[in-house]
RODO-2510 file (C-alpha; in nm, 4 decimals, decimal comma):
residues 259
     n   res          X          Y          Z
     1     m     1,9703    -0,8532    -2,0552
     2     s     2,0147    -0,6296    -1,7531
     3     r     2,0109    -0,7356    -1,4146
     4     k     1,7021    -0,6828    -1,1913
     5     p     1,7856    -0,4562    -0,9072
     6     p     1,7585    -0,5657    -0,5490
     7     v     1,3980    -0,5365    -0,4255
     8     i     1,2539    -0,5971    -0,0671
     9     g     0,9146    -0,5734     0,0754
    10     v     0,8619    -0,4376     0,3974
    11     i     0,5426    -0,4622     0,6137
    12     p     0,4836    -0,2128     0,8663
    13     a     0,2853    -0,3631     1,1621
    14     r     0,2022    -0,1575     1,4426
    15     y     0,0351    -0,2700     1,7450
    16     g    -0,1571     0,0444     1,8501
    17     s    -0,4209     0,0816     1,6103
    18     v    -0,6989     0,3202     1,7324
    19     r    -0,9923     0,1310     1,5673
    20     l    -0,8587    -0,2088     1,5976
    21     p    -0,5907    -0,2630     1,8756
    22     a    -0,3186    -0,5282     1,8160
    23     k    -0,4737    -0,5550     1,4325
    24     p    -0,1552    -0,7380     1,2933
    25     l    -0,2584    -1,0346     1,5543
    26     l    -0,6172    -1,0300     1,4521
    27     d    -0,7273    -1,3924     1,4372
    28     l    -0,8502    -1,4545     1,0719
    29     c    -0,9460    -1,8586     1,0160
    30     g    -0,6699    -1,9749     1,2440
    31     k    -0,3833    -1,7464     1,1565
    32     p    -0,3015    -1,3953     1,2594
    33     m    -0,3312    -1,1154     0,9876
    34     i     0,0407    -1,0274     0,9757
    35     w     0,0898    -1,4096     0,8839
    36     h    -0,1543    -1,4115     0,5553
    37     v    -0,0067    -1,0639     0,4593
    38     y     0,3633    -1,2398     0,4959
    39     e     0,2694    -1,5233     0,2913
    40     r     0,1074    -1,3402     0,0215
    41     a     0,4074    -1,0913    -0,0151
    42     s     0,6496    -1,3693    -0,0079
    43     q     0,4943    -1,5308    -0,3173
    44     a     0,5611    -1,1993    -0,5234
    45     s     0,8099    -1,2814    -0,7628
    46     s     0,9619    -0,9242    -0,7733
    47     l     1,0598    -0,9319    -0,4056
    48     d     1,3957    -1,0736    -0,2883
    49     e     1,3291    -1,0293     0,0836
    50     v     1,0250    -0,9546     0,2931
    51     i     1,0457    -0,7930     0,6365
    52     v     0,7879    -0,6937     0,9032
    53     a     0,8737    -0,3690     1,0876
    54     t     0,7283    -0,3643     1,4014
    55     d     0,7342    -0,1510     1,7366
    56     h     0,5839    -0,4330     1,9775
    57     q     0,7642    -0,7421     2,1113
    58     e     0,4317    -0,9766     2,0739
    59     i     0,4115    -0,9024     1,7165
    60     a     0,7885    -0,9705     1,6614
    61     d     0,7582    -1,2757     1,8521
    62     v     0,4673    -1,4225     1,6331
    63     v     0,6790    -1,3369     1,3039
    64     t     0,9491    -1,5158     1,4176
    65     a     0,7517    -1,8171     1,5124
    66     f     0,6203    -1,8683     1,1826
    67     g     0,9694    -1,8154     1,0101
    68     g     0,9288    -1,4643     0,9119
    69     t     1,1894    -1,1880     0,9234
    70     v     1,1353    -0,9187     1,1412
    71     i     1,3094    -0,5823     1,2373
    72     m     1,2006    -0,3913     1,5846
    73     t     1,1531    -0,0184     1,5001
    74     p     1,1380     0,2741     1,7591
    75     k     0,7916     0,3254     1,9030
    76     d     0,7971     0,7041     1,8190
    77     l     0,8138     0,6818     1,4559
    78     r     0,5064     0,8783     1,3283
    79     s     0,3959     0,6548     1,0499
    80     g     0,4104     0,3329     0,8427
    81     t     0,6420     0,4980     0,6025
    82     d     0,8932     0,6004     0,8477
    83     r     0,9058     0,2415     0,9573
    84     v     0,9568     0,1507     0,6117
    85     a     1,2475     0,4053     0,6062
    86     y     1,3944     0,2686     0,9127
    87     v     1,4379    -0,0923     0,7551
    88     a     1,5478     0,0386     0,4155
    89     a     1,8233     0,2452     0,6172
    90     r     1,9504    -0,0782     0,7260
    91     h     1,9645    -0,2292     0,3850
    92     p     2,2196    -0,0455     0,1812
    93     k     2,2380    -0,2930    -0,0770
    94     c     1,8794    -0,2970    -0,1973
    95     d     1,7542    -0,0330    -0,4611
    96     i     1,3726    -0,0391    -0,4464
    97     v     1,1469    -0,0753    -0,1344
    98     v     0,8065    -0,1917    -0,1532
    99     n     0,5691    -0,0531     0,1199
   100     i     0,3063    -0,3506     0,1798
   101     q     0,0133    -0,2634     0,3755
   102     g    -0,0008    -0,4716     0,7027
   103     d    -0,3884    -0,4623     0,7218
   104     e    -0,4307    -0,6255     0,3423
   105     p    -0,4391    -0,9957     0,4060
   106     l    -0,5922    -1,0790     0,0748
   107     m    -0,3632    -0,8841    -0,1680
   108     p    -0,2733    -1,0839    -0,4534
   109     p     0,1127    -1,1167    -0,5166
   110     t     0,0296    -1,0004    -0,8685
   111     m    -0,0375    -0,6751    -0,7534
   112     i     0,3166    -0,6187    -0,5757
   113     n     0,4731    -0,7236    -0,9095
   114     e     0,2770    -0,4754    -1,1059
   115     a     0,3677    -0,1925    -0,8640
   116     a     0,7390    -0,2831    -0,8706
   117     a     0,7504    -0,3408    -1,2331
   118     p     0,8068     0,0282    -1,3413
   119     l     1,0899     0,0779    -1,1316
   120     i     1,2529    -0,2372    -1,2245
   121     a     1,2338    -0,1795    -1,5788
   122     d     1,2970     0,2060    -1,5718
   123     p     1,6031     0,3257    -1,3531
   124     q     1,4761     0,6703    -1,3987
   125     i     1,1383     0,6500    -1,2149
   126     q     1,1483     0,7130    -0,8511
   127     a     0,8388     0,6045    -0,7156
   128     g     0,5313     0,4106    -0,7916
   129     t     0,1797     0,2912    -0,7062
   130     l    -0,1317     0,1301    -0,8095
   131     i    -0,4521     0,2699    -0,9368
   132     r    -0,7849     0,0975    -1,0400
   133     e    -1,0855     0,2251    -1,2522
   134     m    -1,3832     0,3192    -1,0448
   135     n    -1,7374     0,2529    -1,1748
   136     s    -1,9655     0,3476    -0,9375
   137     s    -2,0890     0,6887    -0,7535
   138     a    -2,0609     0,5158    -0,4113
   139     e    -1,6922     0,4827    -0,4616
   140     l    -1,6576     0,8222    -0,6238
   141     l    -1,8111     1,0020    -0,3526
   142     n    -1,6803     0,8078    -0,0709
   143     p    -1,4004     1,0360     0,1090
   144     n    -1,2473     0,7224     0,2393
   145     i    -1,1557     0,6144    -0,0908
   146     v    -0,8835     0,8021    -0,2543
   147     k    -0,9258     0,9354    -0,6172
   148     v    -0,6018     1,0146    -0,8126
   149     v    -0,5731     1,2167    -1,1640
   150     v    -0,3023     1,1010    -1,3905
   151     d    -0,1226     1,2533    -1,6834
   152     q    -0,1008     1,0948    -2,0340
   153     d     0,2165     0,9014    -1,9505
   154     g     0,0367     0,7673    -1,6150
   155     f     0,2251     0,9842    -1,3650
   156     a     0,0149     1,1034    -1,0627
   157     l    -0,1073     1,4746    -1,1176
   158     y    -0,3041     1,4819    -0,7747
   159     f    -0,4376     1,2640    -0,5147
   160     s    -0,7576     1,3486    -0,3079
   161     r    -1,0264     1,2415    -0,1160
   162     s    -1,2833     1,4705    -0,3449
   163     p    -1,4085     1,3523    -0,6725
   164     v    -1,1434     1,5232    -0,9359
   165     p    -1,1814     1,6392    -1,1904
   166     h    -1,4982     1,8315    -1,1427
   167     i    -1,7666     1,7784    -1,3793
   168     r    -1,8703     2,1246    -1,4845
   169     d    -2,1605     2,0329    -1,7216
   170     d    -2,5063     2,0237    -1,5476
   171     h    -2,4758     1,6497    -1,4263
   172     n    -2,5783     1,4976    -1,1068
   173     t    -2,2874     1,3881    -0,9019
   174     n    -2,4079     1,0343    -0,8862
   175     q    -2,3575     1,0171    -1,2670
   176     w    -2,0102     1,1657    -1,2995
   177     h    -1,8344     0,8367    -1,3370
   178     l    -2,0336     0,8214    -1,6611
   179     y    -1,8702     1,1128    -1,8287
   180     h    -1,5086     1,0606    -1,7185
   181     t    -1,2909     0,7914    -1,6344
   182     y    -1,2028     0,8243    -1,2414
   183     y    -0,9258     0,6234    -1,0735
   184     k    -0,8961     0,4774    -0,7112
   185     h    -0,5888     0,4841    -0,5515
   186     i    -0,4418     0,1517    -0,4114
   187     g    -0,1969     0,2209    -0,1003
   188     l     0,0731    -0,0158    -0,2338
   189     y     0,3887     0,2145    -0,2603
   190     v     0,7144     0,1503    -0,4387
   191     y     1,0254     0,3682    -0,3636
   192     r     1,3864     0,4023    -0,4576
   193     r     1,5645     0,3570    -0,1593
   194     e     1,7466     0,6880    -0,1535
   195     l     1,3856     0,8861    -0,2213
   196     l     1,2561     0,6981     0,0719
   197     l     1,5485     0,7949     0,3040
   198     q     1,4995     1,1644     0,1844
   199     y     1,1103     1,1480     0,1822
   200     a     1,1131     1,0259     0,5481
   201     k     1,3142     1,3395     0,6531
   202     w     1,0818     1,6135     0,4970
   203     e     0,8187     1,7805     0,7092
   204     e     0,4816     1,7220     0,6844
   205     s     0,3617     1,9427     0,3745
   206     k     0,0542     2,1602     0,3291
   207     l    -0,1587     1,9730     0,1108
   208     e    -0,0778     1,6574     0,2936
   209     r    -0,1851     1,8176     0,6011
   210     a    -0,5383     1,9138     0,4379
   211     e    -0,6005     1,5726     0,2870
   212     k    -0,4107     1,3666     0,5156
   213     l    -0,2569     1,1726     0,2363
   214     e     0,1401     1,0955     0,2764
   215     q     0,1741     1,1085    -0,0792
   216     l     0,1095     1,4692    -0,1559
   217     r     0,4518     1,5365     0,0167
   218     m     0,6366     1,3806    -0,2730
   219     l     0,4149     1,5653    -0,5315
   220     e     0,4939     1,8599    -0,3395
   221     h     0,8722     1,8251    -0,3463
   222     g     0,8416     1,7806    -0,7501
   223     i     0,8782     1,3750    -0,7185
   224     r     0,6947     1,2014    -1,0117
   225     i     0,4771     0,9160    -0,8967
   226     k     0,4497     0,6554    -1,1635
   227     t     0,0952     0,4726    -1,1598
   228     k     0,0014     0,1216    -1,2753
   229     i    -0,3546     0,0403    -1,3682
   230     t    -0,4399    -0,3025    -1,1799
   231     a    -0,7718    -0,5204    -1,2345
   232     f    -0,7266    -0,6090    -0,8669
   233     d    -0,9140    -0,4360    -0,5601
   234     s    -0,8015    -0,3977    -0,2216
   235     m    -1,0068    -0,5221     0,0850
   236     p    -0,8207    -0,3480     0,3986
   237     v    -0,9183    -0,4593     0,7755
   238     d    -1,0011    -0,1340     0,9510
   239     t    -1,3183    -0,2470     1,1497
   240     p    -1,4367    -0,5790     1,2848
   241     e    -1,6935    -0,5845     0,9909
   242     d    -1,4162    -0,5768     0,7649
   243     a    -1,2387    -0,8661     0,9309
   244     e    -1,5654    -1,0860     0,8820
   245     r    -1,5781    -1,0173     0,5470
   246     v    -1,2037    -1,1322     0,4985
   247     r    -1,2778    -1,4334     0,7058
   248     a    -1,5761    -1,5134     0,4584
   249     v    -1,3484    -1,4931     0,1845
   250     l    -1,0932    -1,6951     0,3430
   251     r    -1,3345    -1,9830     0,4111
   252     t    -1,4475    -1,9599     0,0657
   253     q    -1,0944    -1,9851    -0,0926
   254     s    -1,0133    -2,2733     0,1477
   255     a    -1,3538    -2,4682     0,0297
   256     r    -1,2363    -2,4383    -0,3230
   257     n    -0,8810    -2,5736    -0,2485
   258     t    -1,0205    -2,8730    -0,0160
   259     p    -1,0268    -3,1902    -0,2569
***
């Protein structure tokens, strides 16, 4: 049996969110959001270590207080991916790096295992992510929900905010999902360490600039991204309303676990 390559999970946690300032510290039923994310990530069996990458001392202090591992990153880094790459550069013994979104406090650990599995099994795969089948026109037509087109082997052909492919026949757009299987992209990324370090040095690409989707930079450089279909969905916290929905779920889960 071959030995599993070393895998680390990195949670980028930026303090200065425009819509929700200090978002990682947002209270969700008595715990800051970053703690919820860290706890769930730590339960993923595929990860050998979980690290928070932050630009703010208050976030670092909170992570340290609950016993987590944290690395301070420069404030001028452009994106969460750059923070993940900063951590990866300081962990030369790891082979695979999982970029875990810091605003997904309900993410099941199974999703992390699903995303990492292809790279663990096949050393030729350089990058991976998760997708989920969409079953409604509301999702399909929402530009905030990213769509992904895949090839016969499950590698991503393109990511877009628009519904792709276009259904040419005379169907109302509200019915397009009935004539083709559309996939929603879930922003959980897995990289080979060496690819991640290269990727962080590449300039923003033309398609990336147009769609405002970082993953297109890899496709434009010829990197194949392996997708894995998941039955789970994501519930990111971007607004106060999102936070209330998450609190409701956490309260329900707590009630179920209370004898």
